[in-house]
C-alpha positions as CSV (number, residue, x, y, z in Angstrom):
1,M,-5.3,147.1,-97.2
2,S,-2.7,144.6,-95.9
3,P,-3.5,140.9,-96.4
4,P,-4.3,138.9,-93.3
5,L,-1.4,137.3,-91.6
6,T,-1.0,133.6,-91.7
7,V,-0.5,132.4,-88.2
8,R,0.1,128.7,-87.3
9,A,-0.1,127.4,-83.8
10,L,3.0,125.6,-82.5
11,G,1.6,124.2,-79.3
12,P,-1.8,123.5,-77.8
13,R,-1.5,126.2,-75.1
14,I,1.3,128.6,-76.1
15,G,3.4,129.4,-79.1
16,A,2.7,130.2,-82.8
17,E,4.6,131.3,-85.9
18,V,3.8,134.0,-88.5
19,L,4.4,132.7,-92.0
20,K,5.8,134.9,-94.8
21,L,5.7,138.3,-93.0
22,D,6.5,140.9,-95.7
23,L,9.2,143.3,-94.6
24,T,9.9,144.9,-98.0
25,G,8.1,148.1,-97.0
26,K,6.9,149.9,-93.9
27,L,4.7,147.7,-91.7
28,S,1.2,148.9,-91.9
29,A,-0.9,149.7,-88.8
30,Q,-3.2,146.8,-89.8
31,T,-0.3,144.3,-89.9
32,L,1.0,145.5,-86.5
33,Q,-2.5,145.2,-85.0
34,Q,-2.7,141.6,-86.4
35,L,0.6,140.8,-84.8
36,E,-0.6,142.2,-81.5
37,A,-3.8,140.1,-81.7
38,A,-1.9,137.0,-82.5
39,L,0.5,137.6,-79.6
40,V,-2.3,138.1,-77.1
41,Q,-3.9,134.9,-78.3
42,H,-0.7,132.7,-78.4
43,E,1.5,134.5,-75.8
44,A,4.7,133.7,-77.7
45,L,5.0,134.5,-81.4
46,V,7.8,133.4,-83.8
47,L,8.7,135.6,-86.8
48,H,11.1,134.3,-89.4
49,V,12.7,137.6,-90.4
50,P,16.4,137.4,-91.2
51,E,16.0,140.7,-93.1
52,L,14.6,142.6,-90.1
53,T,16.4,145.9,-89.6
54,P,16.9,147.7,-86.2
55,E,14.5,150.4,-87.6
56,Q,11.8,147.8,-88.2
57,Q,12.3,146.1,-84.8
58,L,12.1,149.5,-83.1
59,A,8.9,150.3,-85.1
60,M,7.3,147.1,-83.8
61,A,8.3,148.0,-80.3
62,L,6.9,151.5,-80.6
63,H,3.6,150.0,-81.7
64,F,3.3,148.1,-78.4
65,G,4.3,151.0,-76.1
66,E,7.4,152.7,-74.7
67,P,10.7,150.8,-75.6
68,E,13.2,150.5,-72.7
69,V,16.7,151.9,-72.6
70,H,18.2,149.3,-70.4
71,T,20.1,150.3,-67.3
72,F,22.9,147.7,-67.5
73,Y,23.1,146.0,-70.9
74,P,24.8,147.7,-73.9
75,N,22.7,148.8,-76.9
76,L,23.2,149.5,-80.6
77,G,24.1,153.1,-80.0
78,Q,22.9,156.5,-81.1
79,G,19.4,156.3,-82.5
80,Y,19.0,152.7,-81.4
81,E,19.4,153.0,-77.6
82,Q,16.2,151.0,-77.1
83,I,17.7,147.9,-78.9
84,T,19.6,146.1,-76.2
85,V,22.4,143.7,-77.1
86,I,22.5,140.4,-75.2
87,D,25.8,138.7,-76.0
88,S,27.3,135.6,-74.4
89,K,30.8,136.9,-75.2
90,L,30.1,139.8,-72.9
91,G,29.0,137.4,-70.1
92,D,25.3,138.1,-70.6
93,R,22.9,135.3,-69.9
94,A,19.3,134.6,-69.0
95,D,19.4,130.8,-68.2
96,M,16.8,131.1,-65.4
97,W,13.0,131.0,-65.3
98,H,11.7,134.6,-65.0
99,H,9.4,137.4,-66.1
100,D,11.6,140.2,-67.5
101,E,12.3,142.8,-64.8
102,S,9.5,141.8,-62.4
103,F,11.3,143.6,-59.6
104,L,10.1,146.9,-61.1
105,P,6.8,148.5,-60.1
106,S,5.5,148.1,-63.6
107,P,7.6,145.6,-65.6
108,P,7.7,145.4,-69.4
109,M,4.6,144.3,-71.1
110,V,6.2,142.8,-74.2
111,T,9.7,141.6,-75.1
112,M,11.0,140.9,-78.6
113,T,14.3,139.2,-79.3
114,H,16.0,138.9,-82.7
115,A,18.7,136.2,-83.2
116,R,21.9,137.8,-84.7
117,I,24.6,135.2,-83.9
118,L,23.8,131.6,-82.9
119,P,25.9,128.7,-81.7
120,P,26.1,125.6,-84.0
121,T,24.0,123.7,-81.6
122,G,22.0,124.5,-78.4
123,G,20.9,127.9,-77.2
124,D,17.1,127.1,-77.3
125,T,14.7,129.2,-75.3
126,C,11.7,127.9,-73.4
127,W,8.5,129.8,-72.4
128,I,5.8,128.8,-69.9
129,S,2.2,129.9,-70.1
130,M,1.4,131.1,-66.6
131,T,-2.3,131.5,-67.6
132,S,-2.5,127.8,-68.5
133,A,-0.6,127.0,-65.3
134,Y,-3.1,129.0,-63.3
135,D,-6.1,127.4,-65.0
136,A,-4.8,124.0,-64.0
137,L,-4.7,124.7,-60.3
138,S,-7.4,123.3,-58.0
139,A,-10.2,125.6,-57.0
140,R,-9.0,125.5,-53.4
141,M,-5.5,126.6,-54.4
142,K,-6.9,129.4,-56.5
143,Q,-8.9,130.5,-53.5
144,Y,-5.8,130.3,-51.2
145,L,-3.8,132.5,-53.6
146,E,-6.4,135.3,-53.9
147,G,-5.1,138.4,-52.2
148,L,-1.5,137.1,-51.6
149,H,1.5,139.1,-52.8
150,A,5.1,138.1,-53.3
151,W,8.3,140.0,-53.3
152,H,10.3,140.2,-56.5
153,D,14.0,141.1,-55.8
154,M,16.8,141.6,-58.3
155,N,19.4,141.2,-55.6
156,A,18.7,137.4,-55.2
157,P,19.9,136.2,-58.6
158,M,22.8,138.7,-58.6
159,T,24.1,137.3,-55.3
160,A,23.9,133.8,-56.8
161,A,25.7,135.0,-60.0
162,L,28.5,136.5,-57.8
163,Q,28.9,133.3,-55.9
164,Q,29.1,131.3,-59.2
165,G,31.7,133.7,-60.6
166,V,29.4,134.8,-63.4
167,V,29.6,138.6,-62.6
168,T,32.4,140.7,-61.2
169,H,32.2,142.2,-57.8
170,E,32.1,145.7,-59.4
171,R,29.0,144.7,-61.5
172,Y,27.4,143.1,-58.4
173,V,27.8,146.3,-56.4
174,Q,26.5,148.4,-59.3
175,V,23.3,146.4,-59.4
176,V,22.5,145.6,-55.8
177,T,23.1,149.2,-54.6
178,Q,20.0,150.1,-56.6
179,N,18.0,147.9,-54.2
180,R,15.4,147.0,-56.9
181,R,12.5,145.0,-55.5
182,H,8.8,145.2,-55.6
183,L,5.7,143.6,-54.2
184,H,3.3,142.1,-56.8
185,P,0.1,140.1,-56.6
186,M,0.7,136.4,-57.1
187,V,-2.3,136.2,-59.4
188,R,-2.6,139.0,-62.0
189,V,-5.4,139.6,-64.5
190,H,-4.4,140.2,-68.1
191,P,-5.6,143.7,-69.1
192,V,-6.7,142.5,-72.6
193,T,-7.9,139.0,-72.2
194,G,-9.1,139.2,-68.6
195,R,-7.5,135.8,-68.0
196,K,-5.8,135.2,-64.7
197,A,-2.1,134.2,-64.6
198,L,0.4,133.2,-61.9
199,Y,2.9,136.0,-61.4
200,I,5.9,134.3,-59.8
201,S,9.3,132.9,-60.7
202,P,12.0,131.0,-58.9
203,T,14.6,133.6,-60.0
204,Y,13.2,136.9,-58.6
205,V,10.6,135.9,-56.0
206,T,12.1,135.6,-52.5
207,H,9.0,135.1,-50.4
208,I,5.3,135.5,-50.0
209,D,4.4,138.6,-48.0
210,G,2.9,138.0,-44.6
211,L,3.3,134.2,-44.5
212,P,5.5,132.3,-42.1
213,P,8.8,131.5,-43.9
214,A,8.2,127.7,-43.9
215,E,4.7,128.1,-45.4
216,S,6.0,130.6,-48.0
217,R,8.8,128.2,-49.1
218,A,6.4,125.3,-49.3
219,I,3.8,127.1,-51.4
220,L,6.3,128.6,-53.7
221,A,8.1,125.2,-54.2
222,Y,4.7,123.6,-55.1
223,L,3.8,126.4,-57.5
224,H,7.2,126.4,-59.2
225,A,7.1,122.6,-59.7
226,H,3.5,122.8,-61.0
227,C,4.4,125.4,-63.6
228,M,7.3,123.3,-64.9
229,Q,4.9,120.7,-66.4
230,V,5.6,120.3,-70.1
231,E,2.0,120.8,-71.1
232,F,2.4,124.5,-70.3
233,M,5.7,124.9,-72.2
234,F,6.8,126.0,-75.6
235,K,10.5,125.5,-76.7
236,H,12.0,127.2,-79.7
237,R,15.0,126.1,-81.6
238,W,16.4,129.3,-83.1
239,T,17.3,129.8,-86.8
240,L,19.4,132.8,-87.6
241,G,17.1,135.8,-88.1
242,D,14.2,134.5,-86.0
243,M,12.5,137.0,-83.7
244,V,10.3,135.9,-80.9
245,I,7.8,138.3,-79.3
246,W,6.4,137.2,-76.0
247,D,3.8,138.6,-73.6
248,N,5.8,139.3,-70.4
249,R,2.5,139.8,-68.5
250,S,1.6,136.1,-68.8
251,V,4.7,134.0,-69.5
252,V,8.1,133.2,-68.0
253,H,11.1,132.2,-70.1
254,N,14.5,130.6,-69.8
255,A,17.4,130.9,-72.3
256,I,19.2,127.5,-72.1
257,L,22.9,127.9,-71.5
258,D,24.3,124.8,-73.2
259,Y,26.4,126.1,-76.0
260,A,29.8,127.2,-74.5
261,P,32.3,128.2,-75.7
262,H,30.3,129.3,-78.7
263,Q,28.7,132.8,-79.1
264,R,25.0,133.7,-78.9
265,R,24.0,137.3,-79.6
266,M,20.5,138.7,-79.5
267,H,19.0,142.1,-80.2
268,R,16.2,142.7,-77.7
269,A,13.5,145.3,-77.2
270,S,11.5,145.4,-74.1
271,V,8.4,147.5,-74.0
272,F,6.7,149.3,-71.1
273,A,3.1,150.7,-71.1
274,R,2.9,154.2,-72.3
275,Q,2.5,157.0,-69.8
276,G,-1.1,157.5,-68.9
277,T,-1.9,153.8,-69.2
278,A,0.5,152.4,-66.6
279,T,3.8,153.2,-64.9
280,S,6.3,154.4,-67.4
281,Q,10.0,153.6,-67.6
282,Q,10.9,156.8,-65.9
283,D,8.4,156.1,-63.1
284,N,10.0,152.7,-62.7
285,K,13.5,154.2,-62.3
286,E,12.2,156.6,-59.7
287,A,10.1,154.2,-57.7
288,A,12.2,151.0,-57.7
289,C,14.8,152.2,-55.2
290,A,12.1,153.5,-52.9
291,T,10.3,150.1,-52.5
292,T,11.8,148.1,-49.7
293,V,10.8,145.2,-47.5
């Protein structure tokens, strides 16, 4: 039997670290279950694992569900296609508040990112607990939001990136022609904890369905500002070999871009629910282009 994990909270509402995770052998089912329980409780979980191999990262991802083979980003190659490479030297960036791939019909449940190359300073990542942000809303605002849905659209940040010269026109066309957008409830219930969470971000959400444009903009502006309060936030200063696992169902994150011209390289695995429990990765690919305003 595996010994119980030592988990230390890093913030009052979100964030914890696992101390002395043993990676000398295969991770037991009990250890993986303990990691999952800690993640659900704390929403973002830091592992100090400089010795972590791609095989071990993939094994963790497979415990949670169906690892993604990303459509646009490069990966580690044959046998490790589900380990995506996010490298600033390739122009990859995520300096925006967002849920991962919320423009899909069923976005990833969990994301895990392993730090492989870090700049000498900067490059921190921040997470916001959208459950805590929801809990802090007034009763009247919670009632107002019930039943409302918002459009999540990948084309919105891609257009901004093109205007800023971050992506080439060829990459822009490659992405926007897929027309990836989806309508999601603004308040979602976590399938494990039953807690309600806001499901919005200033990056992908364009408007609230069925509301006049001015009202939609005002409500979204208020909610985005509300979520940015530091009491809902966890910020991690990376050490080489750290891996952070976060619950994409209940947090948004932002990788701060303050380290140019230095390099930052991460190995990421994003995990979908398995077929039979929710929409699979293949279902996402087939459905995303068919969903339009």
